[in-house]
C-alpha positions in Angstrom: 228.2 50.4 70.5 231.6 52.0 70.0 232.0 55.8 70.3 232.4 56.2 66.6 229.3 54.1 66.0 227.4 56.2 68.4 228.5 59.4 66.7 227.5 58.0 63.3 224.1 56.9 64.7 223.6 60.4 66.2 224.3 62.1 62.9 222.0 59.7 61.1 219.2 60.3 63.7 219.5 64.1 63.3 219.4 63.7 59.5 216.3 61.6 59.7 214.6 64.2 61.9 215.5 67.0 59.5 214.0 65.0 56.7 210.7 64.9 58.5 210.6 61.7 60.6 209.8 63.0 64.1 208.4 60.2 66.2 210.6 57.2 66.7 208.9 53.8 67.2 211.1 51.1 68.8 210.6 47.4 68.6 212.6 45.3 71.2 212.9 41.6 70.9 210.2 39.7 72.8 211.7 38.1 76.0 208.9 35.9 77.3 210.2 32.3 77.2 209.2 30.7 73.9 207.6 33.9 72.4 208.2 34.0 68.7 206.1 36.9 67.6 207.4 40.5 66.9 205.4 43.7 67.3 206.0 45.2 63.9 206.8 43.5 60.6 208.8 44.8 57.6 205.7 45.3 55.6 204.3 48.1 57.9 207.6 50.0 58.0 206.9 52.0 54.8 203.4 52.8 56.1 204.8 54.2 59.3 207.5 56.1 57.4 204.9 57.7 55.2 203.0 58.7 58.3 206.2 60.5 59.6 207.3 57.8 62.0 210.8 56.4 62.2 211.3 52.7 63.1 214.2 51.2 65.1 214.3 47.6 65.9 216.5 45.4 68.0 218.7 43.0 66.0 217.1 39.6 65.7 213.7 40.7 67.0 211.8 39.3 64.0 213.9 36.2 63.2 211.8 33.7 65.1 208.7 34.9 63.3 210.3 34.6 59.9 211.4 38.3 59.4 215.2 38.7 59.2 217.0 42.0 60.0 217.8 42.5 56.4 214.0 42.6 55.6 213.6 45.5 58.0 216.6 47.4 56.7 215.4 47.1 53.1 212.1 48.7 54.1 213.8 51.6 55.9 214.0 50.6 59.5 217.2 51.0 61.6 218.5 47.8 63.2 220.1 48.5 66.6 222.5 46.2 68.2 221.0 45.9 71.7 217.8 46.3 73.7 218.8 49.2 75.9 219.6 51.2 72.8 216.1 50.7 71.4 214.6 51.9 74.7 217.0 54.8 74.9 216.3 55.9 71.3 212.5 55.4 70.9 209.7 57.8 71.8 207.3 54.9 71.6 208.0 51.2 72.5 205.8 48.6 70.9 205.8 45.1 72.2 203.6 42.0 72.0 203.9 41.0 75.7 204.7 43.9 78.0 205.2 43.5 81.8 201.8 42.2 83.1 201.2 40.0 80.1 204.7 38.8 80.6 204.8 37.8 84.2 208.0 35.7 83.8 210.7 38.3 83.0 208.8 41.4 81.8 209.8 43.3 84.9 213.4 43.4 83.5 212.2 46.2 81.1 211.0 48.5 83.9 214.4 50.2 84.4 214.6 50.8 80.7 211.4 52.8 80.5 211.5 56.6 81.1 209.2 59.3 82.1 207.0 60.4 79.2 207.9 57.4 77.0 204.9 55.6 75.4 204.5 51.9 75.8 202.0 49.9 73.7 201.3 46.2 73.8 199.4 43.5 75.8 199.6 44.6 79.5 196.9 42.4 81.1 195.8 45.5 83.0 193.1 43.6 84.9 195.6 41.0 86.1 197.6 42.5 88.9 197.3 45.9 90.6 201.0 45.8 91.7 202.1 45.2 88.2 200.1 48.2 86.8 201.4 50.3 89.6 205.0 49.4 88.8 204.4 50.4 85.1 202.9 53.7 86.3 205.8 54.4 88.6 208.2 54.5 85.6 206.4 57.6 84.3 205.6 55.9 81.0 202.3 56.4 79.3 201.1 52.8 78.8 198.4 51.6 76.4 197.0 48.1 76.7 195.8 46.8 73.3 193.5 44.2 74.8 191.4 47.1 76.0 190.6 48.4 72.5 186.8 48.8 72.4 184.9 46.4 70.1 183.4 49.0 67.9 183.3 49.4 64.1 185.7 52.3 64.3 188.2 50.4 66.3 187.9 47.1 64.5 191.1 47.4 62.6 193.0 48.0 65.9 191.5 45.0 67.7 194.7 42.9 68.4 192.8 40.7 70.9 190.5 39.5 68.2 193.5 39.0 65.8 195.2 36.7 68.3 192.0 34.9 69.1 191.6 34.2 65.4 195.0 32.5 65.4 194.3 30.6 68.6 191.0 29.3 67.4 192.6 28.0 64.2 195.6 26.5 66.0 193.4 24.8 68.6 191.6 22.7 66.1 194.8 21.6 64.4 196.4 20.6 67.7 193.2 18.8 68.8 193.0 16.9 65.5 196.6 15.8 65.9 195.9 14.5 69.5 192.7 12.7 68.5 193.3 9.0 67.5 190.7 9.5 64.8 190.5 11.4 61.5 188.2 14.4 61.2 186.5 13.9 57.8 184.1 11.2 56.7 185.8 8.9 54.2 184.5 6.2 51.9 187.3 3.6 51.5 187.8 0.1 50.3 187.7 -0.9 54.0 184.3 0.7 54.5 183.0 4.1 55.5 184.8 6.1 58.3 182.4 8.4 60.2 183.4 12.0 60.8 184.7 13.3 64.1 182.3 15.2 66.3 183.6 18.5 67.5 181.9 20.6 70.2 182.9 24.3 70.7 181.9 25.9 74.0 182.0 29.7 73.7 181.4 31.4 70.3 183.5 34.5 70.4 186.2 35.2 67.8 188.3 32.1 68.8 185.2 29.9 68.8 184.0 31.1 65.4 187.4 30.4 63.9 187.5 27.0 65.6 184.1 26.2 64.0 185.3 27.3 60.6 188.5 25.3 60.8 186.9 22.1 62.1 184.3 22.3 59.3 187.1 22.7 56.7 188.7 19.6 58.1 185.4 17.7 57.6 184.2 17.3 61.2 180.6 17.5 62.3 180.6 20.6 64.5 178.2 21.8 67.2 178.6 24.9 69.3 177.1 26.5 72.4 177.2 30.1 73.8 175.1 31.6 76.5 174.4 34.5 74.1 171.6 33.4 71.8 172.5 36.2 69.4 175.4 34.1 68.0 173.2 31.3 66.7 173.1 32.6 63.1 176.9 33.0 63.1 177.3 29.4 64.1 174.8 28.2 61.5 176.4 30.4 58.7 179.6 28.4 59.2 177.9 25.1 58.9 177.7 24.3 62.6 174.8 23.2 64.8 173.9 25.6 67.6 173.1 23.8 70.8 170.2 25.5 72.6 169.7 25.0 76.3 166.5 25.8 78.3 168.2 28.3 80.5 168.7 32.0 80.0 171.7 34.1 81.1 171.1 37.5 82.7 173.0 40.3 80.9 174.9 37.7 78.8 177.3 40.3 77.4 178.5 43.7 78.4 178.5 46.9 76.4 181.9 46.0 74.9 180.6 42.7 73.5 182.3 40.4 76.0 180.4 37.7 77.9 179.7 38.5 81.5 180.1 36.2 84.5 177.0 34.5 85.8 176.2 33.2 89.3 177.1 29.6 90.2 173.6 28.3 90.0 173.6 29.2 86.3 176.9 27.4 85.7 175.7 24.4 87.6 172.5 24.1 85.5 174.5 24.8 82.3 176.9 21.9 83.1 174.1 19.5 83.7 172.6 20.3 80.3 175.9 20.2 78.5 176.9 16.8 79.9 175.1 14.8 77.2 176.6 16.9 74.3 180.1 16.6 75.8 179.8 12.8 76.2 178.8 12.5 72.6 181.8 14.5 71.3 185.2 13.4 70.2 186.7 16.8 70.7 185.6 19.6 73.0 187.2 23.0 72.6 186.4 25.5 75.4 186.9 29.3 74.9 185.0 31.0 77.6 186.9 33.9 79.2 185.6 36.7 81.4 188.0 39.7 81.3 189.6 40.2 84.7 188.1 37.1 86.3 188.9 33.4 86.6 187.4 31.4 83.8 184.2 29.6 84.6 184.3 25.8 85.0 182.2 24.4 82.2 183.5 20.8 82.0 183.7 18.9 85.3 185.7 15.7 86.0 182.4 13.9 86.2 181.7 15.1 82.6 185.1 13.9 81.5 184.3 10.4 82.9 181.3 10.3 80.5 183.5 10.8 77.4 184.9 8.0 75.2 188.5 7.0 75.8 190.8 8.8 73.3 188.6 11.9 73.3 190.2 15.4 73.5 189.5 18.5 75.5 191.3 21.6 74.3 191.0 24.4 76.9 191.7 27.8 75.4 191.0 29.4 78.8 193.9 27.6 80.4 195.8 30.8 81.1 192.9 32.1 83.1 192.3 29.0 85.2 190.6 26.9 82.6 187.1 26.0 81.6 187.8 22.3 82.4 188.2 21.2 86.0 191.1 19.0 85.1 193.1 21.5 83.0 196.7 22.2 84.0 198.0 25.4 82.3 200.9 24.7 80.0 200.5 20.9 80.2 198.8 18.0 78.4 197.5 15.4 80.7 195.3 12.2 80.3 192.4 12.0 82.7 190.0 8.9 82.6 191.4 8.1 79.1 190.7 11.7 77.8 193.5 14.0 76.7 193.2 17.4 78.3 195.3 20.1 76.7 195.9 23.4 78.5 197.9 25.6 76.1 199.6 28.9 77.0 200.4 31.7 74.5 198.9 29.7 71.6 199.2 32.5 69.0 202.9 32.4 69.3 202.8 29.0 67.6 201.9 30.7 64.3 204.3 33.6 64.6 204.5 34.7 61.0 200.9 35.5 60.5 200.2 36.4 64.1 202.9 39.1 63.9 201.6 40.2 60.5 198.1 40.7 62.0 199.3 42.3 65.2 201.6 44.7 63.3 198.7 45.9 61.2 196.6 46.5 64.3 199.5 48.5 65.9 200.1 50.5 62.8 196.5 51.6 62.7 196.6 52.4 66.4 199.8 54.4 66.1 198.5 56.5 63.2 195.3 57.1 65.2 197.2 58.1 68.4 199.9 60.4 66.9 198.9 63.4 64.9 201.2 66.3 63.9 204.2 64.5 65.6 202.4 64.4 69.0 200.5 61.8 70.9 196.8 62.7 71.4 196.3 61.9 75.1 192.7 62.9 74.7 190.0 61.3 76.9 187.3 62.5 74.5 188.4 59.8 72.1 187.0 56.4 73.2 189.8 54.4 71.7 192.5 56.4 73.4 190.6 56.7 76.6 189.8 53.0 76.9 193.3 51.8 76.1 195.4 54.3 78.1 196.3 52.7 81.4 199.0 55.0 82.9 199.9 58.6 82.5 202.2 60.9 84.6 202.9 58.3 87.2 199.2 57.4 87.8 196.7 54.8 86.8 194.3 56.8 84.7 192.0 54.3 83.2 188.6 54.5 84.8 187.7 50.8 84.2 191.0 49.7 85.7 190.7 52.0 88.7 187.2 50.7 89.4 188.4 47.1 89.0 191.0 47.6 91.7 188.7 49.7 93.9 190.8 52.8 93.5 189.1 56.2 93.9 187.9 57.9 90.8 190.3 60.4 89.2 189.7 64.0 90.0 188.6 66.0 86.9 191.5 67.8 85.2 
C-alpha cells in the first residue's frame, strides 16, 4: 500500500469508527493447499454491520468459493490488498482452517497474530499440544469452532455439523461416480436393473446426510451405529437400521459424540458387520472419536469378501481411517475394491459450505461480542467450551485435561 493509500484508509477507518462500527472482523484468504472456502460471505456482511461490526477482507479471498471482491464491496465490506494488512487492521480474525487444522502452512500466520487479537476458526485443538502452545504464545485469544457444544442454544453456531452435512452429501456423489453401477432401480427395454446397496457405518450428521442423499439417488440403504438411539432417525429417512447383538458401554458422551470402545468390542463388531459389508456395493464409514485415532471398522479380510467394483468411501481418512486399507488423500484399489480416503471434503462444495460456515460464524460473533467488547466469560458454556487460549495460556479445561496439563488456578 502506498503512503497516500494508507492515509486514505486511516481516514476511512476513523470515519467508520465515528459512525458506530467499533469491532473490526478480518477475513484473510485461506492458504491450505486446495482450500476453496471463505470464512464470511457477502450475505452476512450487512448482518454484521447492523450488529456494529466492520468487515475487512483480503482481496480474492472469496473468489474460489464463487464470491468476487465486488460482491463484498457492494455489501459494505472493505477489500484490502494483502494478508498482513488484514491481520494488522482487524480486532478479530475469522478463518476456516487456522493453524492446527492447517498443518501444512498454517504456521505462517503466527507472526501476524498479536497479543489480545481474537482468532476464530477450526483449530483442531485436540490434535497437537505443540501447535496449541504456539497459538497461545502469540497472545491471541483463540476460539475453536469444532468445540461448540451440541446443545439447542448453540445449534446455529455448530460449524462442525454444517461441514459434516456437506461431507455426507459429497461422499455419496463421489462414491456413486466411482461405482461401475447405477444407484436407482430402472425398468428398461433391456430388462430391470436392480438398485445399488449402500451401507453407512456411523449415523452422525454426515451419516444421516449420506443416507438421505443415497435414498434420493434411488439406492437401497442400510446403516449401523453403536448408539441404538439413532434407529428412528435412520428409519425416518427410509433406511434400514442394522442391529447387532452387542451393546456399547457409554456409547456417547455428554456432548453427543460417540465414545471410544475397547478393542474386544470393535473385534466383535467387525465380525458381525462382515456379512452386511460383503453384501454392499458401497460402504461409507463416518466414525470419528474427537482427539483419537478413528477405530478400524472394515478390515482387509472384510474387503476381500466384497464384490469386485465395490466402493469404500472413508470419511474418517483424515483421522487414520475406519478402513484398514485407507490411505489419506488417495484412491486405491484393493482386491478389486475401490477405497477412497478423502481429505477436506467440504472444500469440494465451497459455495454452500462457505455460506453455512459464514452463518455459523456470524451467530457466534454476535453472541461473543456485546457492547463492542468480547465477553470472555467462563459462565457461558458456548464461550467457555470454545475458548482455547487467553493471555498466553491454554485455558480450555477439556484441552488441558486431554494434554495432561494441570488444572488452571481459579481467577
